[in-house]
Structure formats: C-alpha cells, structure tokens
C-alpha positions in Angstrom: 18.3 -84.0 74.4 16.5 -81.4 72.3 14.0 -78.9 73.8 10.9 -80.9 72.9 12.2 -84.1 74.4 13.2 -82.2 77.6 9.7 -80.7 77.8 8.1 -84.2 77.5 10.4 -85.5 80.2 9.6 -82.6 82.5 5.9 -83.2 82.0 6.2 -86.9 82.9 8.3 -86.0 85.9 5.7 -83.4 87.0 2.9 -86.0 86.8 5.0 -88.4 88.9 5.5 -85.7 91.5 1.8 -85.0 91.6 1.0 -88.7 92.0 3.3 -88.9 95.0 2.0 -85.7 96.6 5.2 -83.8 96.0 3.5 -80.5 95.4 6.4 -78.2 96.0 8.6 -80.2 93.6 5.8 -80.0 91.0 5.4 -76.2 91.5 9.2 -75.7 91.0 9.2 -78.0 88.0 6.3 -75.9 86.5 8.6 -72.8 86.6 11.3 -74.8 84.9 8.9 -76.0 82.2 7.8 -72.4 81.4 11.4 -71.3 81.3 12.4 -74.1 78.9 9.2 -73.6 76.8 9.8 -69.9 76.4 13.5 -70.3 75.8 14.4 -68.4 79.0 16.8 -71.0 80.3 20.5 -70.9 79.5 21.7 -74.3 78.4 18.5 -75.8 79.7 19.4 -74.6 83.2 17.2 -72.3 85.4 18.7 -70.9 88.6 15.7 -69.3 90.2 16.1 -67.8 93.7 13.9 -64.7 93.4 11.6 -63.8 96.2 9.8 -60.7 97.5 12.6 -59.8 100.0 15.2 -60.4 97.3 13.4 -58.0 94.9 13.0 -55.4 97.6 16.7 -55.7 98.6 17.7 -55.1 94.9 15.4 -52.1 94.7 17.1 -50.7 97.8 20.5 -51.4 96.4 19.8 -49.8 93.1 17.9 -47.0 94.8 14.6 -47.5 92.9 11.6 -45.6 94.3 10.1 -46.0 96.8 13.3 -47.4 98.3 15.7 -44.8 97.0 16.6 -43.6 100.5 16.7 -47.0 102.3 20.6 -47.1 102.4 23.0 -44.2 102.8 25.2 -43.7 99.8 28.8 -42.9 100.6 32.2 -42.7 98.9 34.3 -45.8 98.1 36.2 -47.3 101.0 34.1 -45.6 103.6 34.1 -46.8 107.2 30.9 -47.6 109.0 29.2 -44.4 110.0 28.1 -45.9 113.3 31.3 -47.7 114.3 33.9 -45.6 112.4 37.4 -46.7 111.7 39.6 -47.0 114.7 43.3 -46.1 114.2 45.5 -49.2 113.8 42.5 -51.5 113.0 41.5 -53.2 109.8 38.2 -52.0 108.2 35.3 -54.0 109.5 33.2 -53.8 106.4 32.5 -56.6 104.0 31.2 -56.3 100.4 27.8 -57.9 100.2 27.4 -57.5 96.5 28.9 -55.6 93.6 26.9 -54.2 90.7 27.9 -52.0 87.8 28.7 -48.6 89.3 28.8 -49.6 93.0 28.7 -52.0 95.9 26.5 -52.8 98.9 28.6 -52.9 102.1 27.9 -54.3 105.6 29.7 -53.5 108.8 30.9 -56.7 110.4 30.7 -55.1 113.8 27.2 -53.6 114.0 25.5 -54.9 110.8 24.8 -51.4 109.3 24.4 -51.4 105.5 25.4 -48.7 103.1 26.0 -48.2 99.4 29.2 -47.2 97.7 27.5 -46.1 94.5 28.4 -44.0 91.5 25.0 -44.0 89.9 22.4 -41.2 90.4 19.2 -42.0 92.3 16.7 -43.7 90.0 13.5 -41.9 89.0 10.2 -43.6 88.2 9.5 -44.1 84.5 7.3 -46.2 82.4 10.2 -48.6 81.7 10.1 -49.8 85.3 6.9 -51.7 84.9 8.5 -55.2 84.7 11.7 -57.1 85.1 14.1 -57.0 82.2 17.4 -58.7 82.3 17.0 -59.6 86.0 19.2 -62.3 87.3 
C-alpha cells in the first residue's frame, strides 16, 4: 500500500489499541507512525530497540566523552587482561559487536569488556548534539 494508506491504517489501529486499553502498543505504534510520516522507515519497516543503556553502551564503545575511558583499548586478538591466555587453551573472548575500525570484546570467563579499536578517542564537538545515522 502507499504511504498515505499505511498512515491511515496505523491511525485506525492506534485508535483500536486505545479503546482496548493497550497503551504500550499504542505508544509503540505512535513511533512507527512518526517514522513512516517523516520517511524514516526503510520499506515501511522500523526496527527500534534504542534505550538509554543502549545509547550509553554505544558511547562507551565509540569512546565518546564522557565515556571515552570506560573500556580499555587494546590491540587486536588480545587476551583478557584479568584472566590472560593460558598456554594450550583456546582464547576465551567473544566478539560482542563489530564497528568500522574496531570491535567490543567480552571475556567468557570473567565478563571483562575491552575494545580492540583503531580509531582515536573522540573529542566533544558541536556535531555531537544529536543522533545522525544511528541504527
């Protein structure tokens, strides 16, 4: 269906959610409506899982102030600084996420997190006032 028809359907569905007391569904649908209305959805799909902890985790991962020192940054294929790498054992680190220029690693033994990152520490600038290209 075209965008206008979809917006009309979403509005009707939202009204039905409200009538039935489904407030959380209606709130989520409002976000979807805004994304469709402002052409922010890709193929009329919105996959929104952002939260405050998720934003902070990304700020730590990309070393954006004031979180630039939250995780130690080490060379690629580093062993856990707490557990080390024991001779004859497999590395016990898993890759939590990969981003351009690096990765966030977690020790499977103790849970320590560190970055294997090739980018310099970010500095505060006026361009950091809002999310751009966040996904």
